[in-house]
C-alpha positions in Angstrom: 60.0 123.4 83.3 58.4 126.7 84.1 58.9 126.0 87.8 62.6 125.4 87.2 63.0 128.6 85.2 61.3 130.6 87.9 63.6 129.1 90.5 66.6 129.8 88.4 65.5 133.4 87.8 65.0 133.8 91.6 68.5 132.5 92.3 69.9 134.8 89.6 68.2 137.8 91.1 69.5 136.9 94.5 73.0 136.4 93.1 72.8 139.9 91.4 71.5 141.5 94.6 74.2 139.9 96.7 76.9 141.2 94.2 75.4 144.7 94.2 75.5 144.7 98.0 79.1 143.6 98.1 80.1 146.1 95.5 78.4 148.8 97.4 80.1 147.8 100.7 83.5 147.8 99.0 82.9 151.4 98.0 81.3 152.4 101.2 81.7 150.0 104.1 78.9 149.7 106.7 79.6 150.9 110.2 78.7 148.8 113.3 76.3 151.5 114.3 74.5 151.3 110.9 74.4 147.5 111.2 72.8 147.6 114.7 70.2 150.1 113.4 69.3 147.8 110.5 69.1 144.7 112.6 67.3 146.3 115.6 64.8 148.6 113.9 61.3 147.5 114.7 62.4 144.4 116.5 62.4 143.4 120.2 65.7 142.8 122.0 65.0 139.0 121.6 64.3 139.3 117.9 67.5 141.4 117.5 69.6 138.8 119.3 68.1 136.0 117.2 68.8 137.6 113.9 72.2 138.7 115.0 73.1 135.1 116.0 71.7 133.7 112.7 73.7 136.2 110.6 76.8 136.0 112.7 78.9 133.8 110.2 78.1 136.3 107.4 78.7 139.3 109.5 82.1 138.0 110.8 83.1 137.3 107.2 82.1 140.9 106.2 84.1 142.3 109.1 87.1 140.2 108.1 86.9 141.7 104.6 86.6 145.2 106.1 83.1 145.6 104.6 81.8 146.2 108.2 83.9 148.6 110.1 84.0 150.3 113.5 82.1 153.6 113.9 84.1 156.7 113.2 84.8 158.6 116.4 82.7 161.7 117.0 84.6 164.9 116.3 85.0 167.4 119.0 82.6 169.8 117.3 80.0 167.1 117.0 80.6 166.3 120.7 79.9 169.9 121.6 76.7 170.1 119.6 75.5 166.9 121.3 76.1 168.5 124.7 74.5 172.0 124.7 74.8 174.1 127.9 77.8 172.0 128.9 81.5 173.0 128.9 83.2 170.4 126.7 86.9 169.8 127.3 89.5 167.3 125.9 90.6 164.7 128.4 94.2 165.7 127.7 93.5 169.3 128.7 91.6 168.3 131.9 94.6 166.1 132.9 97.0 169.1 132.4 95.2 171.5 134.7 96.8 172.5 137.9 95.0 171.0 141.0 93.9 174.5 142.1 92.5 175.1 138.6 90.5 171.8 138.6 89.1 172.6 142.1 87.8 176.0 141.0 86.6 174.6 137.6 84.6 171.8 139.1 83.1 174.1 141.8 82.0 176.7 139.3 79.0 174.6 138.1 77.3 174.4 141.5 74.1 176.3 141.9 74.0 179.0 144.5 71.8 178.7 147.6 69.5 181.4 146.3 69.1 179.5 143.0 68.4 176.2 144.9 65.8 177.9 147.1 64.0 179.8 144.3 64.2 176.8 141.9 65.6 179.1 139.2 68.7 178.2 137.3 70.4 181.1 135.5 73.7 179.3 134.9 75.1 179.6 131.4 76.8 176.2 131.8 75.2 173.4 133.9 78.3 171.2 134.0 81.1 169.8 131.9 81.7 166.9 129.6 85.0 165.3 128.8 85.9 164.4 125.2 88.1 161.4 125.2 91.1 162.0 123.1 93.4 159.5 124.9 95.4 157.5 124.2 97.0 159.6 121.4 98.6 158.2 118.3 101.7 160.4 118.8 105.3 159.4 119.5 106.0 159.2 123.2 102.3 159.0 124.1 99.9 156.1 123.6 98.8 155.9 127.2 95.6 156.6 129.1 97.3 159.6 130.6 99.4 162.3 129.0 103.1 161.6 129.4 105.3 164.8 129.9 109.1 164.7 129.4 112.1 166.5 130.9 115.8 166.7 130.2 118.9 168.5 131.4 121.2 170.3 129.0 124.1 172.6 129.9 123.0 172.5 133.5 119.4 173.7 132.7 116.3 171.7 133.1 113.6 171.6 130.4 110.1 170.3 131.0 107.4 169.8 128.3 104.6 170.4 130.7 102.7 168.9 133.6 99.2 168.4 135.2 97.6 167.2 138.3 96.5 163.9 136.7 99.0 163.6 133.9 101.9 161.1 134.3 105.0 162.3 136.2 107.5 163.9 133.7 109.8 161.2 132.4 113.5 162.1 132.4 115.2 161.8 129.0 118.9 160.8 129.2 121.5 162.5 127.1 123.0 160.3 124.4 126.4 159.0 125.5 129.2 161.4 124.8 127.0 164.1 123.1 125.6 166.1 126.0 122.3 166.1 124.1 119.2 163.9 124.0 118.7 161.6 120.9 116.7 162.8 117.9 113.9 160.4 118.9 113.7 161.7 122.4 113.7 165.2 121.1 110.7 164.4 119.0 109.0 162.9 122.1 109.7 166.1 124.0 108.5 168.4 121.2 105.2 166.5 120.7 104.5 166.5 124.5 105.2 170.2 124.5 102.8 170.8 121.7 100.1 168.8 123.5 100.7 170.9 126.7 100.6 174.2 124.8 97.4 173.2 123.0 95.8 172.1 126.3 96.8 175.4 128.1 95.1 177.4 125.3 91.9 175.4 125.8 92.1 175.8 129.6 92.7 179.5 129.3 89.7 179.9 126.9 87.4 177.9 129.1 88.4 179.8 132.2 87.7 183.1 130.5 84.2 181.9 129.6 83.7 180.9 133.2 85.3 184.1 134.6 87.8 182.1 136.5 91.5 182.7 137.1 94.1 180.3 135.9 97.3 179.6 138.0 100.0 182.0 136.9 102.8 180.3 134.9 105.5 180.8 137.5 103.3 179.0 140.1 102.6 175.9 138.0 104.1 172.5 138.8 107.0 172.5 136.3 
């Protein structure tokens, strides 16, 4: 009798613990990174693989119930803190540099002959790191490269922007009989223009920090 009661109490405790865990995960789901840390801490790679395989049915169920979720992407500020002494730049901005700008930018991190001979490194920035912000969840984008747009109205060409590794500007066609592009295409153009303007501000700021010259606006691709 006492053995049965003890077993029942153990099952009840396990049941309560399981419910508490599920309730906690419903309020604050576990990230994949947290899960890997829990399963891997203090274990060899073989032990980690073994316990991961054993728990896989439960883990898959928790993922399906959104109680285990993907890791939140690192913010740009966190990315910069994780890469000290490096110039950090959004991928969308790097793509929208002019070719001449990229060449001077990438060359600016090389050590001089004097520094290499002396072994000293007085550079403020030792290189650059690219923060991946592509594809963007923005109308007209969604690609691994920035998509600029262009259209013609009243004989004048308008271009949202350009860049040496961005996609070629896509021509927007005037809606039939109106002489103007559609409202949806206008939104695509405006969003692409915002992305370009934001990237140019970042490029200009970085080039000032590196004492480099940007390509004058009238000499740019578009």
